[in-house]
C-alpha positions as CSV (number, residue, x, y, z in Angstrom):
1,M,141.0,133.9,-28.6
2,T,137.6,135.3,-29.7
3,S,138.4,136.2,-33.1
4,I,139.7,132.7,-33.7
5,L,136.5,131.3,-32.1
6,V,134.2,133.7,-34.3
7,T,136.2,132.6,-37.5
8,I,135.6,128.9,-36.7
9,H,132.0,129.5,-36.0
10,V,131.4,131.5,-39.2
11,A,133.0,128.3,-41.2
12,V,131.1,126.0,-39.4
13,C,127.8,128.0,-40.2
14,I,128.6,128.1,-43.9
15,F,129.6,124.4,-43.7
16,L,126.2,123.5,-42.0
17,I,124.2,125.3,-44.6
18,L,125.9,123.6,-47.4
19,V,125.4,120.2,-46.0
20,V,121.8,120.7,-45.3
21,L,121.1,121.7,-48.7
22,L,122.7,119.0,-50.0
23,Q,120.5,116.6,-48.3
24,T,117.3,115.1,-49.8
25,G,114.1,116.2,-48.3
26,K,112.1,113.5,-46.1
27,G,109.2,113.6,-48.2
28,A,111.2,113.1,-51.7
29,E,109.6,109.9,-52.4
30,M,106.3,110.8,-51.4
31,G,105.0,110.4,-54.9
32,V,106.2,107.0,-55.5
33,S,105.0,105.7,-52.1
34,M,101.2,107.0,-52.9
35,G,100.9,105.6,-56.5
36,G,103.9,102.9,-56.7
37,A,104.4,99.5,-55.5
38,G,108.1,100.4,-54.3
39,S,107.3,101.1,-50.7
40,Q,105.2,100.1,-47.8
41,A,105.6,103.1,-46.0
42,L,103.9,106.5,-46.2
43,F,107.0,108.5,-46.9
44,G,109.5,105.9,-48.1
45,A,111.5,103.5,-45.9
46,A,113.3,104.7,-42.8
47,G,116.9,103.5,-43.7
48,P,120.0,103.7,-41.9
49,A,121.3,107.2,-41.3
50,N,123.6,108.1,-44.4
51,I,126.9,110.0,-44.1
52,L,125.4,113.3,-44.8
53,T,123.1,112.9,-41.9
54,K,126.0,111.8,-39.5
55,I,128.0,115.0,-40.8
56,T,125.0,117.1,-40.1
57,T,124.8,115.9,-36.5
58,A,128.7,116.7,-36.1
59,V,128.5,120.1,-37.5
60,A,125.5,120.9,-35.7
61,I,126.9,119.8,-32.2
62,I,130.3,122.0,-33.0
63,F,128.0,124.9,-34.0
64,M,125.9,124.8,-30.8
65,I,129.2,124.4,-28.7
66,T,130.8,127.8,-30.4
67,S,127.9,129.5,-30.0
68,L,127.2,128.6,-26.0
69,T,130.9,129.6,-25.9
70,L,130.9,132.7,-27.7
71,A,127.8,133.5,-25.7
72,Y,129.5,133.0,-22.4
73,M,132.7,134.8,-23.3
74,S,130.4,137.8,-24.3
75,G,128.6,137.8,-20.9
76,H,131.8,137.5,-19.0
77,Q,134.1,140.0,-20.5
78,S,137.4,141.0,-18.4
79,Q,137.2,144.7,-16.8
80,S,140.9,145.2,-17.5
81,S,142.4,147.7,-19.8
82,V,145.0,147.9,-22.0
83,M,145.9,151.7,-20.5
84,K,145.8,151.0,-17.2
85,D,148.9,152.6,-16.3
86,A,148.3,156.0,-17.9
87,S,147.0,159.0,-16.7
88,A,144.0,161.3,-17.7
89,P,145.0,164.0,-20.2
90,A,145.9,167.5,-18.6
91,G,143.0,169.5,-20.0
92,Q,140.4,166.7,-18.9
93,Q,139.0,166.7,-15.6
94,V,138.0,163.3,-13.7
95,P,134.5,163.2,-12.5
96,T,134.1,163.2,-8.9
97,A,131.4,160.9,-7.2
98,E,129.3,162.9,-4.9
């Protein structure tokens, strides 16, 4: 279960990086708005969110969910062993609590 979740988490991380790098910056139209007559706002018109912004939000939510799940799973590891029925080797002594 943990290995599947780590794989999903790494894939989401790489995809989130790529989607963020594909977006244009908020100040990309700054030169146009200072000297041009194309916009009335200082940093350009705030239009509706495009598809990359929506994808970024969805991937960021998935990233946070997988991060929190992995953190929870690492803090609550089971104390069971795969070798619970095996005895200690004959040459090794088991320490006693005094």
